[in-house]
C-alpha positions in Angstrom: 15.4 13.1 -0.9 16.4 13.1 2.5 17.1 9.6 3.8 18.3 10.4 7.3 20.6 8.8 9.9 18.0 6.2 11.3 19.2 2.8 11.4 17.1 0.5 9.0 16.2 -2.8 11.3 17.2 -6.2 10.8 14.1 -9.0 11.4 15.5 -11.7 13.5 14.5 -15.8 12.5 11.5 -15.6 14.8 10.2 -12.2 13.7 10.6 -13.2 9.9 8.3 -16.5 11.2 5.7 -14.2 12.8 5.3 -11.4 10.1 5.0 -14.2 7.5 1.7 -15.6 9.4 0.9 -11.9 9.7 1.3 -11.3 5.9 -1.1 -14.4 5.3 -4.1 -12.8 7.2 -3.5 -9.2 5.6 -3.1 -10.8 2.0 -6.5 -13.1 2.9 -8.8 -10.7 4.2 -7.9 -8.6 1.6 -8.8 -10.9 -0.7 -12.0 -11.6 1.2 -12.9 -8.3 0.7 -12.3 -8.1 -3.1 -14.6 -11.0 -3.4 -17.2 -8.4 -2.2 -16.7 -6.0 -4.7 -19.9 -5.0 -6.7 -21.9 -2.1 -8.0 -24.4 -1.0 -5.4 -22.0 -2.3 -1.7 -21.0 0.6 0.4 -17.9 1.1 1.3 -19.0 1.0 5.1 -20.2 -2.8 4.6 -16.3 -3.1 3.1 -14.9 -2.1 6.2 -17.6 -4.1 7.9 -16.6 -7.6 6.3 -12.6 -7.0 6.7 -13.8 -6.1 10.4 -15.5 -9.4 11.1 -12.1 -11.2 9.2 -10.3 -9.6 11.9 -12.0 -11.0 14.8 -12.5 -14.2 13.5 -8.9 -14.7 13.0 -8.2 -13.1 16.5 -5.5 -10.6 15.0 -5.7 -6.7 15.6 -6.2 -4.4 12.9 -3.1 -1.7 12.3 -5.4 0.9 11.0 -7.9 1.7 13.8 -7.1 4.2 16.1 -4.2 5.3 14.5 -3.3 9.0 14.7 0.0 10.4 14.5 1.2 14.2 14.1 -2.2 15.5 15.8 -4.4 13.7 13.0 -7.6 12.4 14.1 -7.7 9.1 14.8 -8.5 6.7 11.9 -11.9 5.4 12.7 -11.8 2.3 10.6 -9.6 -1.1 9.8 -9.2 -0.8 6.0 -8.5 2.1 3.9 -11.1 2.8 1.2 -10.2 5.1 -1.5 -12.3 5.5 -4.8 -11.5 7.1 -8.5 -10.1 10.6 -7.4 -9.2 9.4 -3.9 -5.0 8.6 -3.7 -5.2 7.2 0.0 -6.7 7.0 3.2 -10.1 7.3 2.5 -12.5 6.6 5.2 -15.6 4.1 4.7 -18.9 5.1 4.9 -22.4 5.5 3.5 -20.6 5.7 -0.6 -21.7 3.2 -2.9 -19.6 1.9 -5.3 -21.1 2.4 -9.3 -19.9 0.3 -12.5 -16.9 1.7 -13.7 -15.3 3.1 -10.7 -12.2 1.9 -9.1 -11.2 1.4 -5.8 -8.3 1.1 -3.6 -8.1 -1.1 -0.6 -4.8 -0.7 2.1 -5.4 -2.9 5.1 -3.0 -4.1 7.8 -2.9 -6.2 10.6 -0.8 -7.1 13.2 0.1 -9.8 15.8 2.5 -11.3 18.2 4.2 -7.6 18.1 4.7 -7.6 14.2 2.9 -5.6 11.5 2.0 -6.8 7.7 0.5 -3.7 5.1 -0.7 -4.4 1.7 -3.0 -2.2 -0.9 -4.9 -3.5 -4.3 -6.9 -1.0 -6.8 -9.3 -3.1 -8.5 -12.1 -2.1 -11.1 -15.9 -2.2 -9.8 -17.9 -4.3 -12.9 -16.4 -3.1 -16.0 -13.9 -0.4 -16.4 -13.1 2.0 -18.9 -9.8 1.3 -21.0 -8.1 3.8 -19.6 -8.8 2.9 -16.2 -7.3 -0.2 -16.9 -4.4 0.7 -17.9 -3.2 2.9 -14.8 -4.2 -0.1 -12.7 -1.8 -2.4 -14.9 0.8 0.4 -15.0 0.5 0.8 -10.9 0.9 -2.7 -10.5 3.8 -3.0 -13.2 5.5 -0.5 -11.2 5.0 -2.4 -7.9 6.6 -5.5 -9.3 9.5 -3.9 -10.8 10.2 -2.1 -7.4 10.2 -5.3 -5.2 12.8 -7.0 -8.0 14.9 -3.9 -7.1 14.6 -4.9 -3.6 17.7 -7.2 -3.5 21.0 -7.4 -1.0 23.4 -4.7 -2.5 21.4 -2.3 -4.4 20.5 1.4 -3.0 17.4 2.4 -1.2 16.6 5.0 -4.3 16.9 2.2 -6.8 13.5 1.2 -5.5 11.6 4.6 -6.4 13.4 5.5 -9.3 11.9 2.3 -11.2 8.4 3.2 -10.2 9.0 7.0 -11.3 10.3 5.9 -14.6 7.5 3.3 -15.4 4.9 5.8 -14.5 6.3 8.6 -16.4 7.0 6.5 -18.8 3.7 5.6 -19.5 2.5 9.0 -19.5 1.3 9.3 -15.6 2.7 10.7 -12.3 3.9 9.7 -9.3 2.2 11.0 -5.7 5.4 12.4 -3.9 3.5 13.6 -0.6 3.2 9.7 0.6 5.3 7.0 0.9 6.7 3.6 1.2 8.4 2.6 4.7 9.7 0.1 6.9 7.3 -2.1 8.9 7.7 -4.7 11.6 7.2 -4.1 15.2 5.7 -0.6 14.2 3.8 -0.1 11.1 5.8 2.8 10.0 9.5 2.0 10.5 12.9 3.3 8.9 13.4 4.0 6.1 11.2 6.4 4.4 10.8 4.6 0.3 9.9 7.5 -2.0 8.0 6.4 -5.1 10.8 9.1 -7.1 14.1 10.2 -7.2 17.5 9.1 -8.8 19.1 5.6 -8.4 22.1 5.1 -6.6 21.2 7.1 -3.5 20.7 6.1 0.1 22.1 3.0 2.6 22.3 -0.5 0.5 19.9 -2.8 1.4 20.3 -5.9 3.4 19.0 -9.4 4.5 16.5 -9.2 7.0 15.1 -5.6 6.0 11.3 -5.7 5.8 9.9 -2.8 3.6 6.4 -2.0 2.4 6.4 -0.7 -0.9 3.7 1.1 -2.4 3.2 3.0 -5.8 0.9 5.5 -5.9 0.1 6.7 -9.4 -2.2 9.4 -10.9 -4.1 9.8 -14.3 -3.0 13.5 -14.5 -0.8 15.8 -12.1 1.0 14.7 -9.0 -0.6 17.1 -7.0 -2.3 16.2 -3.5 -5.5 17.4 -1.6 -6.3 16.3 1.6 -10.0 16.8 2.7 -11.9 18.2 5.7 -11.9 14.9 7.1 -7.7 15.2 8.0 -7.8 11.7 6.0 -8.6 11.3 2.5 -6.4 12.4 0.1 -7.0 13.4 -3.7 -5.5 14.2 -6.4 -5.8 17.9 -7.4 -7.5 17.6 -10.7 -9.5 15.2 -9.6 -8.4 12.5 -12.4 -7.8 9.0 -11.5 -4.8 7.4 -8.7 -4.5 3.8 -8.0 -2.3 2.4 -5.2 -0.7 -1.1 -4.5 1.1 -1.9 -2.0 3.0 -5.5 -0.6 5.5 -6.2 2.2 8.6 -7.6 1.3 11.3 -9.3 2.9 15.2 -8.9 1.5 16.8 -12.3 1.9 20.0 -13.6 0.4 18.1 -15.1 -2.3 15.7 -12.4 -3.4 12.9 -10.4 -2.5 10.0 -12.4 -0.9 6.8 -11.1 -0.8 4.9 -11.7 2.8 1.8 -10.4 1.5 0.6 -12.7 -1.2 -1.5 -15.6 -1.5 -2.8 -17.8 -3.8 -5.2 -14.9 -5.8 -4.4 -12.0 -4.5 -2.4 -9.0 -6.5 
């Protein structure tokens, strides 16, 4: 799985305090965006709502202007991915309709520390199959979070995601992975959503991880569209994405991007 030798940063008490505050902003803004989801709303309007909340709170977007590895700079503050779009969808004129599912991936930073979270929701009434995909992916996230405990191995996280997804008849995306988070949006380690248990570094208190299952209703294959960002399922079947930033503590995993009413 290629975890590599990179050292996983441990957060100081002060850094943890900042990340808790940043995570609260992420969770509350995502919740505000989710409240506006309805048939007939354009994804660009949802991005505008998130951008206004960022400005009102005095935090900064982790996504807008981001462009590693020669990619074009990401043009929005929130990734909005609809139906067959897995991740990194760019908000625009696309209008949500009844029965769609829509994923939001969102992050902000403040005082040098980042927070990152994602959720997929239904637009109006959705079909039973779409609902089951969302439930399975969210359950996989929480099973993975439970594995983020002192003394476990890093691969235990991905193994439980794969087991839950494939055991439910779905596939896990292998082209994109979870990651460490803190001073940078993406820090070591990479956290695949698949693999054998008991591999990789042992987890320690003070590690901050962004755990993010991406689960496809069909095959695992991915295609990136011409915009350089939007990743869609190879077979154009539905995909769901859930994510939380978590802190590993001696008492267990602490979810930093969760508030009352959030996923």
